[in-house]
Structures are given as C-alpha cells and as structure tokens.
C-alpha positions, 0 to 999 in steps of 0.5 A: 499499499502507498503512503497515502493510502496506508491505514492509521488505525485498525478502524481504517485499516477494517474499512479497507477490508471492507471495500476491498471485499465488497469489490470483489463481490461487485466486480464477479456480479459484473463479470458473470453479468457480461458487463466486465471482462478483464485480461488474465493478466489483469485480472492476476495483477488485480487479485495479486494486489488485492491479496497483498493489501489485505495480507498487510491489512491482516499482520498489522492491524488483525482486521477480518478480511472475510466474511467469515472472519467477521461472525468468527471475531463476533464470538471471539468478542463475546468469548473476550467479555465473557473471560475478561469480567471471569477473569476479573472476579476470579481476581477479586474473589481469590484477594478477598479470599487470601487478603487477611492471610497477608501482611501489611507490607507484603499487601502494599507490595502486591496492591502496586505489584498487580495492576502493573504487572498487568499493564505489562502483560498488556502491553506485550500483548498489544505488541505482538500482533494479532493478539487483540481479543487476549489484549482485551481479556488481559486489560479487562483484568488490568482494570479490575486489579486497579479498582482493588489497588484503590480499594485495599489501598484505602482499606489499609491506611483507613482512607475515607471514600471519596468521589474521585475514586471513580474519577481515578479508574476513569482515566485509567480505563480511558488511557488503557481504551485510547493506549491500545484502541480498545472499546471493552475499558472505553465503555468502563471509563465511560460508566465511571466518568458518568457515575463521577459527573452525577457525584457532581451533580448531587453535591452542586445540589446541596446533597452528599455524594453517595446520595447519587439516586436520590434524583436521576437528575444527577445522571441525566447532567452526566449524560449530557456531558458525555453525549457533549464530550462525543463532539471532541474531534478524535481522528485516531479514534473514529469509532469511539465517539460512537461509546460516547454517544450511546453511554450518554445517551443512555442514561440520559434516556433513562433519566428521563424514564425515571423522572416522568414515573418519580416527579417527586425526586426532581430538584424542580420547584413543581410538585411530583406531578407537575415534574412528572408531565414536565419530563414525560413531554421533555423525554418525548421531544428529547429522543425525537429531536436525537432521531431528527440530529442522528440523520443529519450527522449520520449517526445510525447506532443514536438513531436505533437508540433513540428510536428504541427510547421513543418506542418506550416512551409513547407505550409507557404512556398509552399504557397509563392513560388507557389500561383502566378506562378501556375494554381490553380487546380495545386496547390491544386492538389500538395497541396493534393499529398504533404498532401498525403505524410505528412499522410505517413511520420506521419504514420510512426512517429505515429508508433515511438511513439507507444512506448512513452506512 
C-alpha cells in the first residue's frame, strides 16, 4: 500500500478490507452479467494486489478480511467479554479470600505490583500483533486489579472514600482504551466518568456525593456531558465517539424515564405530578430531536437507540392513559394499530438510513 492510502488505525484498516471484499464481490457479479471482461494478466494483477493489501492489513491490524472471519470475530468478542469478566471476578474473589492472611507490607506491595504487572502483560500482548482479543481480556483484568488496588490501599491506610475514586478509575480505563484502541475499557471508563459527574451534580444540588441516586437528574446531567464529549474530534479513533453517544444518551434516556414516573425526586420547584408531566413531554421531545439530529449527522446507532427510547416512552404512556379505562379488546386493538403506524414510520426512517452506512 502507498503511504497516502495506508490506514492509521484498526478502524480505517477494517474499512479498507471491507471495501476490497465488496469490490471483489461486485467485480464477480459484473463478470457474471457480462458487463466486464478483464484479460488474464489484468485479472491476476488485480487479484495479487488485493491479496497483498489484505495480507498487510491482517498482519498490521488483525482485521477481518472475509465474512467468515467477521462471524468468528463476533464470537471471539463475546468470549473475550465473558473471559475478561470471569478472570476479573476470579482475581477479586481470590483477593478477598487471602487478604487477611497477608502481612500489611506484603499487602501494599501486592496491591501496587498487581496492576503494574497486568499492564505490562497487556502491553506485551498489544505489541505482539494478532492478539487483539487476548489484549482485551488482559486489559479487563488490569482494570479489575486497579480497582482492587484503590480499594485495598484505602482499607490499609483508612482513607475515607470519596467520589474521586470514580474519576481515578475513569482516567485509568480511558488510558487503556486510547493506549490500545479497545472498546471495553472505553465503556468502563465512560461509566465511571458518568458516576463521577453524577456525584458532582448531587453535591451541587446540596446533597452528599453517595446520595447520587436520590434524583436521577444527576444522571441526566452526566449523560448530557458524556454525549457532548462525543463532539470532540478524535481522528485516530473514529469509532470511539459512538461509545460516547450511546453511553451518554443511554443514561439520559433512562433518567428521563425514571423522572417521568418519580417526579417527587426532582429538584425542580414543582410538585410531583407537575414534574412528571414536564419530564414526560421532555422525554418525547428529546427522543424525537435526537432522531432528527442523528439522521442529519449520519449516526445510525444513535437513530436506533433514540427510536427505541421513543417507542418505550410512547408505549408506557399508552398503558398509563388507557389500561384502566378501555375494554381489553379495544385496548389491544388500538395497540396493534399503533404498532402498525410505528412500523410505517420506521419503514420511512429505514429508507432514510439507507445512505448512512
């Protein structure tokens, strides 16, 4: 590959491999239809070029160069996710089982050494190439070791827990994510960052930081901030803003749903019923606005999430308004007609999404 066409990261490399595969499939279809007839030399040269490109991409970025590989990679991602959580849980349980048997000095040394050693293993795996899923598992165990380190050192030195713990966890996970281009640590980091931001909102509202679930407006704030961070330019990590949008909007939509049924927890100067009514309107408008924004910005995953939230909001209100006042046959008849109307709406939306990929 020429220097100008060389991908800068795995995301770009995967898109290049997908284009090569799509080109080959379309070329085969054009040949079958008699629209194109390459000479044997041209055919061999083009095939050799594509094989060379795919080989370089596979060696350098461990990309999937065929549809079969993509399916296997999906299974490997699930296995890596399960393996990472299982090993992390094993480390945590073993830690608590032997903790009381270890002298204090050895406890401190073990707590400091564990995440450092696991970080070294993660770095070694990342540099080896072709071990992307192993790197993901090791990164998960590294993060779990860091969690234990902070918790253990807090117990050893009797440190009062603070919300800064979640900020430290978020920064560590984000370092893993951006250092090794891994989505799992990114999601973990954004989750910890969201909790820390929610504790800020709780303190600004006059509460204690641990009372973060006292009002879901705290998570409405944190979700809005995480979503806003998705607009930061990340040219080396083009897939990462997707995680920012999904994590941010996911918690914001959930917070709106809770507030629309628990208005008494709102900090707004309104009674519970008025707050619920306000948030019901806001939730519907927010979901619809995000669908429009996502279509305009070409964010398919955000369209799907916002559409799902809108359906949940609408169906929830339908049950609230009509379950107790309608005959059951009429209730489900109208629900079926409502579902058909949504189907027609999303068919049109699907047509709009055809050009987003």
